[in-house]
N, C-alpha and C positions, 0 to 999 in steps of 0.2 A: 310267696310273695307274701308280707308283711300283711296283716288282715289290715290294720290302720290303713294302709295303703292300698285295699282290693276296697275297701268301701268309700276310699277317698275319689279311684277310677270311676266307681258305679255313681258315684254325688255328679262327678264333670260329664259324664256322658247324659245323666237324666238336664242336668241343666242345661247342655246343650241342645238338646233334642226335645226336650220335651217341658216348654216353656210355662204353660197353664198348669199343669201338673206340677209343675217344680216352686213355680210358686204359690199356691195353695201347698206343699208339701213343708213350706219355711212356718206354717202355721202351728205345726204341730211340736212336742217337747222334742228336743234334742235327740234323747235316747229311743225314741220311734222314726224320727225321721232318718238316721242311717240305714235301716232296715228295711223302709221302703225305697230308697235311694236302689239297694240292693235287690228287690226286686223288679226296678226299672230296670236296672242293667240288664239283668237276665232276660228279660222278656225284648229288651232294645235291640242286644246283641244277636239276637236268635233271627230275629224279623231283618237285622242286616246283613247278614250272610243270605236272608233270601233275597232280599231288595237290590242289595247295594254290589252285588257279584252277576249281576244281570251278562256283559260283560262274555262268563264262563256259559262253555254248555253244561245243559240241566242236570248232566249227570254226574260232571264235579261240584255243583250246587249241590245237591244231593248228598254227595260225601261230604261237603265240608260240615253242612248240617250233621250228619250222622257222627262226624268224628267227634264234633264239640258236644252233641248228647251223649256221647259216650265219655268223654272226660267228666260229666257233671254226674252220669251215671257210678264212673267210678269213685269219685270226690264222697257221693251218699253210702260208700262200701268202706269207707274210712282209709281208702289209698291216695298218696298224695299228687295235686295237681299242678300241671304248669301251666297256669291262667289267671291274667289279672282281675276274672270277675269273680269267679267261681268260689274263691275262698269268703268273699262278704257272702254269696247265696247261700252258702252249705251251711255259714254261721247261722244267719239267719234261719232258716229252715229247721237247725237244733234248737234254738233257742224259743223258737215259737211250735212245735213238733207241727210244723204244716204238714197239709195231708200231700203227698206225693202223688197219689191219680191227679190233680190239679197240674202239676207240672207237666205229665205226660200227657195230660188232654190237650196243652198249650205245644208241646213239642208236635204233637200228631197236626196240628192244625195247621203248623208253622210249613211240616210237609206238605201238607195239600197246598201251599202258596206255588207250590215248585211244578205240581201239574194241572191244576184245576183255574181254570180263566174264566168260566161262566157259572152262575147259579140259576137252574130254571125256573125255582120259587123259593120266596122268603122262608118256608121250612128246610129247603136244602140251605140258604143261607144261616140261617138261625142252629144249624148243623155244625157248621165252620166257626161261627161266633160263640158257641159255646165252649169251646177251646181256645180261643184265641181273646176274647173279653171278659165271658161267665165267668171265668175259671181266675180272672185275676181279681174280680171281686173277693170270690171265697179266700184266697191266699193272702188277702190286705186285711180279712176280717180279724184274725187272731193280734194283729199288731195293732189296730185302730181299735180294738177291743171292743165289748157289747157284753151286757148282763145275760142276755138271753141270745144264744146263737145261733137256737131252730129259727126264729122270729127273723132275726136281720138277714139271713142266709139269705132268702131270695131277693129282700131288696137292694141287696150287694151284688148279686147276680144281675139285678135289672139295670143296674146303675151302669155296670161294664158293658151289657148291651148297649144302651144310652149314647155311653163315651164312644164305643165302636164305630156305630151307626152315624151318629156324627160326625167321624171323620171321616167315613165312606160318601155321606152326601159333599161335604167340603173338596174332598178329595178327588171328585169324578176324573177331573181332565190330566192329575198325575197320573193315577193307576190306568188309566187309558196309554198315557205312555209306557206303561211295564205289561199293557196286553192284558191287563183283567178289568173287569167289571163286576162291582159288588152289589149295583141295582139288579134286583132279580129279572129275568127273563120274562118272565109272567107279566109284570109291571109295566115292563115296555109295551109287551104288545097290548096292553089293557089300555094305552094313551095312542096306538098306532105307529111305534117307534120302534126301531134297533138298534144296534149297536153304530152300524153306518153314522144314524142320524144324530148321536152323541158324539164321533169323531168329528162329521163335520159342523157341532158347534165349537169345537174345541178348535179345529184348523182355523174358523172363523173369527173366535174370540167371543163369542154372544151367543145367546141363549135362542132358541121359539119358544112359542105360545106353548107347542105342547110339550115338549122338554123340559119347560121352567113346570108348568102343570104336573108332572113326574115328579120333580124334585120339591113341589109342595107335598105331593102325597106321601113324599117317604120322609119328609119334617113332621109330618104330623103322627108318622107312625113313629118316629123316634121321640115325641113328645108323649107318645102312650108308654116309652119304658122308664122317660122320667118321673112322670104320675107313679109307676111302680116300684119306682124305687125310693120316692120324697122320705115314707112315711121311716126307711131305715137309717135317716140321719142323726132322727134323735135316739136312736136305739145304742148307739155308739157312746163308747164312756166322754166324759166331760172335754176331755184334754183334745180330743179328734174331730170335736165335729163343727169347729170354724173350719178347719183345713177340708174337708170333704163338704161343708159348705160353700165355699169358695167355688171347690173343684166342680161342683152342681152349676151352681150359678154361673161360670164363666165355660164350661161348656154349651149349656143352654144356649149361653150368650153365643156362641157362635152360630145356632142355630137363625137367633135375632136377625143376625146379622145378614145371614142369607135370605130371610126373609123382607130384610130390608132393600135387598139389590136385588126386588122382585124374582126371587127364587134363579139367578142369574150366577151359577157359579163358575161360570166360563172367562168372563170378563175380569175378574181378581177372585183372589184366594181371600175366601171371608176370615177376618180376624176380628178379635175384640180389642179394639183401642186400649194404649195403656193405660190414660187415664181411669177410663172404667175399669182396667184391671187391680190398680190400684184402689181403689176406692169400694171395690168389692170385697177384697181380700181384709181394707178395714173396717167397712160395715159387718163383716163376719167377728172378728176378732173382738168386739164390743157389743155383738147380738147376746142374749141371755141361754145359757143352754137349757134345751128343750125347747127353742123357739121353733116352730114347722119348719122348712120351706116351703115356696110358693110352687103349686103343683102347678103345673100348663094345661093350660086348658086347648081343646081340641081348637085347629086350626080351620079342620077340612073335616066334613062328612065323609071319611073314608070309608063305612059302611055301606053308606049310600052309591059309591064308584065299586063298591068290590061288588052290589048287588046286580 
C-alpha cells in the first residue's frame, strides 16, 4: 500500500474511534500529527481484533492477533507487508527509532484480554496497564519531543495510566458486556461488592450507594495518576504542549462528568459536551508555552479507606 494512503487509513480510524484524542491531535503540527495517527491505528487495530471478534472462539481470536503480530514483526525485519495500516506504523517507528519493547509489551497486554477477565488487585491491573497504557506514553514521547527524555518518561507513563483508568471507570457497563471487569476484585470487596452487584446495576440502568462509592474511590485513584503526569506537559516541545494539555483536560473532564452524575456510570455514558471540548482546545492554543496544567486535588481520602 502507498505510504500516504496508509497514513490516511490510520487517520480515518483515529477520527472515527478516538474523538477526544483526535481533537487534541489536531493541535499538533501536521508533520507530527500523522505519526500520532499511525500509533493510534496500530493500537486500535489490535484492540479491535480482541474486542470486535467476540463471536469467534477464543482460539481463533488468538490466532488472528498472532497473525497480525507476525505481519508486524515481518515488517520490522524489512519484509513486504500486505496490510493497510502497518506501512505507516513501520515508517513512524523508523523515523523516530521507537523502542520496540514498548510494542512487544502492548501486544502482550492485548493477548491478556483474550484470557484474563478479572484482576485481583490494583497491582495486577497495573501489570496489564503497563502494556496497554503506560507504554503508549513512552511511544509518543519521541514524536512529541522533549529536551529531557529521562525526566519526561515517568509523567508520560502516568498520563497513559490516567487515560486508561478513566476509560475503565467510564466503560464499566460496556466492559461487562464483554465479560470483563477492570475494577480490582480487592476494591469491590472493600465496599462489600461483587461482580454480580455491578451486573445488577447495569441491568437496572442505575447505580447503588455502594457502587457509587466504589466508582468515587477509583476516580480518586485516577486523579492521582493525573497529578503525577501534570509536570510532564511543560517538559514537551512547545509545539506539542497545546495538544497534550487539551487531552489532559478533556480526559480529566470525563471524570468531572462522572462526579457530576454522582458516580453513576450506568445511567448514561459520561462524555464531555462538544461546546466544552471546543472551548478547552481553543484555550489550550492561546495558553503560553510552559504554563502548568491544573493538578487535580483529592476528592476522597483514599488512604483512610485503605487503612
